[in-house]
DRENFI-259533 format. One line per field, with one value per atom (N, C-alpha, C): residue number from 1; residue in three letters; chain; atom name; x, z, y. Coordinates in steps of 0.1 Angstrom, whole numbers. Each point is the difference from the previous one (the first is absolute). Layout:
REM residues N
resi <- [NUM, ...] .
resn <- [ala, ...] .
chain <- [A, ...] .
name <- [CA, ...] .
X <- [X, ...] .
Z <- [Z, ...] .
Y <- [Y, ...] .
REM end
This chain:
REM residues 72
resi <- [1, 1, 1, 2, 2, 2, 3, 3, 3, 4, 4, 4, 5, 5, 5, 6, 6, 6, 7, 7, 7, 8, 8, 8, 9, 9, 9, 10, 10, 10, 11, 11, 11, 12, 12, 12, 13, 13, 13, 14, 14, 14, 15, 15, 15, 16, 16, 16, 17, 17, 17, 18, 18, 18, 19, 19, 19, 20, 20, 20, 21, 21, 21, 22, 22, 22, 23, 23, 23, 24, 24, 24, 25, 25, 25, 26, 26, 26, 27, 27, 27, 28, 28, 28, 29, 29, 29, 30, 30, 30, 31, 31, 31, 32, 32, 32, 33, 33, 33, 34, 34, 34, 35, 35, 35, 36, 36, 36, 37, 37, 37, 38, 38, 38, 39, 39, 39, 40, 40, 40, 41, 41, 41, 42, 42, 42, 43, 43, 43, 44, 44, 44, 45, 45, 45, 46, 46, 46, 47, 47, 47, 48, 48, 48, 49, 49, 49, 50, 50, 50, 51, 51, 51, 52, 52, 52, 53, 53, 53, 54, 54, 54, 55, 55, 55, 56, 56, 56, 57, 57, 57, 58, 58, 58, 59, 59, 59, 60, 60, 60, 61, 61, 61, 62, 62, 62, 63, 63, 63, 64, 64, 64, 65, 65, 65, 66, 66, 66, 67, 67, 67, 68, 68, 68, 69, 69, 69, 70, 70, 70, 71, 71, 71, 72, 72, 72] .
resn <- [met, met, met, thr, thr, thr, thr, thr, thr, leu, leu, leu, gly, gly, gly, tyr, tyr, tyr, arg, arg, arg, ile, ile, ile, lys, lys, lys, his, his, his, ile, ile, ile, arg, arg, arg, glu, glu, glu, glu, glu, glu, ile, ile, ile, leu, leu, leu, his, his, his, leu, leu, leu, asn, asn, asn, gln, gln, gln, thr, thr, thr, asp, asp, asp, phe, phe, phe, ala, ala, ala, glu, glu, glu, lys, lys, lys, ile, ile, ile, gly, gly, gly, phe, phe, phe, ser, ser, ser, arg, arg, arg, thr, thr, thr, ala, ala, ala, thr, thr, thr, val, val, val, ser, ser, ser, asp, asp, asp, tyr, tyr, tyr, glu, glu, glu, lys, lys, lys, asp, asp, asp, lys, lys, lys, arg, arg, arg, ala, ala, ala, pro, pro, pro, asp, asp, asp, ile, ile, ile, ala, ala, ala, val, val, val, leu, leu, leu, arg, arg, arg, lys, lys, lys, met, met, met, ala, ala, ala, ser, ser, ser, leu, leu, leu, gly, gly, gly, ala, ala, ala, val, val, val, lys, lys, lys, ile, ile, ile, glu, glu, glu, trp, trp, trp, leu, leu, leu, leu, leu, leu, thr, thr, thr, gly, gly, gly, glu, glu, glu, gly, gly, gly, pro, pro, pro, ile, ile, ile, ser, ser, ser] .
chain <- [A, A, A, A, A, A, A, A, A, A, A, A, A, A, A, A, A, A, A, A, A, A, A, A, A, A, A, A, A, A, A, A, A, A, A, A, A, A, A, A, A, A, A, A, A, A, A, A, A, A, A, A, A, A, A, A, A, A, A, A, A, A, A, A, A, A, A, A, A, A, A, A, A, A, A, A, A, A, A, A, A, A, A, A, A, A, A, A, A, A, A, A, A, A, A, A, A, A, A, A, A, A, A, A, A, A, A, A, A, A, A, A, A, A, A, A, A, A, A, A, A, A, A, A, A, A, A, A, A, A, A, A, A, A, A, A, A, A, A, A, A, A, A, A, A, A, A, A, A, A, A, A, A, A, A, A, A, A, A, A, A, A, A, A, A, A, A, A, A, A, A, A, A, A, A, A, A, A, A, A, A, A, A, A, A, A, A, A, A, A, A, A, A, A, A, A, A, A, A, A, A, A, A, A, A, A, A, A, A, A, A, A, A, A, A, A] .
name <- [N, CA, C, N, CA, C, N, CA, C, N, CA, C, N, CA, C, N, CA, C, N, CA, C, N, CA, C, N, CA, C, N, CA, C, N, CA, C, N, CA, C, N, CA, C, N, CA, C, N, CA, C, N, CA, C, N, CA, C, N, CA, C, N, CA, C, N, CA, C, N, CA, C, N, CA, C, N, CA, C, N, CA, C, N, CA, C, N, CA, C, N, CA, C, N, CA, C, N, CA, C, N, CA, C, N, CA, C, N, CA, C, N, CA, C, N, CA, C, N, CA, C, N, CA, C, N, CA, C, N, CA, C, N, CA, C, N, CA, C, N, CA, C, N, CA, C, N, CA, C, N, CA, C, N, CA, C, N, CA, C, N, CA, C, N, CA, C, N, CA, C, N, CA, C, N, CA, C, N, CA, C, N, CA, C, N, CA, C, N, CA, C, N, CA, C, N, CA, C, N, CA, C, N, CA, C, N, CA, C, N, CA, C, N, CA, C, N, CA, C, N, CA, C, N, CA, C, N, CA, C, N, CA, C, N, CA, C, N, CA, C, N, CA, C, N, CA, C, N, CA, C] .
X <- [80, 9, 13, 11, 13, 4, 9, 5, 12, 4, 12, 12, 0, 11, 1, -11, 0, 6, -4, 5, 15, 5, 14, 8, -6, 7, -1, -10, -1, 11, 2, 11, 13, 2, 13, 3, -10, 2, -3, -11, -4, 6, 2, 5, 16, 5, 14, 8, -7, 7, 11, -4, 10, -4, 9, -3, -2, -5, -3, 12, 12, 12, 4, 0, 4, -10, -13, -10, 2, 2, 3, 11, 11, 11, -3, -8, -4, -8, -8, -9, 6, 13, 7, -1, -4, -1, 11, 5, 10, -7, -12, -7, -10, 2, -10, -13, 0, -13, -10, 5, -8, -9, 7, -7, -10, 4, -9, -12, 2, -12, -9, 6, -9, -8, 7, -7, -11, 2, -10, -10, 0, -9, 1, 11, 2, 4, 6, 3, -2, -2, -2, 12, 5, 11, -5, 9, -4, 0, -5, -2, 13, 11, 13, 4, -2, 4, -9, -13, -9, 4, 4, 4, 13, 9, 12, -4, -9, -5, -7, -8, -7, 9, 10, 10, 9, 4, 8, -7, -13, -8, -7, 2, -6, -15, -6, -14, -6, -13, -6, -2, 2, -1, -15, -9, -14, -3, 6, -2, 6, 12, 6, -8, -6, -8, -13, -7, -14, -2, 8, -2, -9, -4, -9, 7, -6, 6, 11, 6, 11, 12, 7, 12, 12, 1, 10, -5] .
Z <- [-2, 11, -2, 3, -2, 13, -1, 11, 6, 12, 6, -9, -5, -9, -12, -6, -11, 4, 12, 5, 3, 5, 2, -13, -10, -13, -6, 2, -5, 6, 13, 6, -6, -1, -5, -15, -8, -15, -4, 4, -5, 8, 13, 8, 1, 4, 2, -12, -10, -12, 3, 9, 4, -4, -2, -2, 14, 0, 13, 8, -6, 8, 7, -7, 6, 11, -3, 10, 13, -2, 11, 9, -6, 7, 8, -7, 7, 12, 0, 12, 9, -3, 10, -2, -12, -2, -10, 2, -9, -11, 2, -9, -9, -13, -9, 1, 3, 0, 10, 11, 10, -7, -7, -7, -10, -7, -10, 7, 11, 8, 4, 5, 4, -12, -12, -11, -6, 2, -4, 10, 11, 12, 5, 0, 6, 15, 3, 14, 2, 12, 4, 9, -3, 8, 14, 10, 13, 0, 10, 0, -1, 5, -1, -15, -7, -14, -8, 3, -6, 2, 12, 2, -8, -1, -8, -15, -5, -14, -2, 9, -1, 1, 9, 1, -13, -5, -12, -12, -1, -11, 2, 12, 4, -2, 4, 0, 14, 1, 14, 3, 12, 4, -1, 2, -2, -15, -9, -14, -3, 5, -2, 6, 11, 7, -7, -4, -4, -15, -5, -14, 0, 11, 1, 4, -4, 4, -9, 3, -9, 1, -10, 0, 8, 0, 7, 7] .
Y <- [63, 4, -7, 6, -6, -7, -9, -8, 6, -4, 5, -3, -12, -4, 9, 4, 9, 14, 5, 13, -1, -11, -2, 1, -7, 0, 14, 7, 14, 8, -1, 8, -4, -13, -4, 4, -2, 2, 15, 5, 13, 12, -2, 11, -1, -11, -2, -4, -6, -6, -10, -9, -10, -14, -9, -14, -6, -13, -6, -2, -3, -2, 13, 11, 13, 4, -2, 4, -9, -13, -9, 5, 4, 6, 12, 9, 13, -2, -11, -2, -10, -5, -8, -15, -5, -14, -4, -12, -6, -9, -3, -9, 8, 0, 6, -7, -12, -8, 6, 6, 6, 11, 8, 11, -5, -10, -7, -5, -7, -5, 11, 11, 11, 6, 1, 6, -10, -13, -9, -4, 8, -2, -14, -6, -13, 1, 11, 4, 15, 3, 14, 5, 11, 5, 5, 0, 5, 15, 6, 14, 8, -5, 6, 1, -11, 0, 9, 0, 9, 15, 3, 14, 4, -10, 3, 2, -8, 1, 14, 3, 13, 12, -1, 11, 1, -12, 1, 6, -4, 5, 13, 5, 13, 0, -11, -2, -1, 3, -2, -15, -3, -14, -4, 9, -3, -4, 7, -4, -14, -2, -13, -11, 2, -11, -2, 11, -1, 4, 7, 5, 12, 5, 11, 13, 11, 13, 4, 12, 4, -9, -1, -9, 7, 13, 6, 13] .
REM end
């Protein structure tokens, strides 16, 4: 099973084709380290940030949270 961090990285790299800096800007962060922490599962984003990520990547929030079900 994949982690939330893995799924966030999947959205950033495989769907949006963005580096961490550009992805951070798109979700409203000035610090790239925040995205890095999310992807390494050092921190978890709050629900508002998760919704932004899901919307940007056009993925279902359920998939982002659990890794289960269809991706979009």
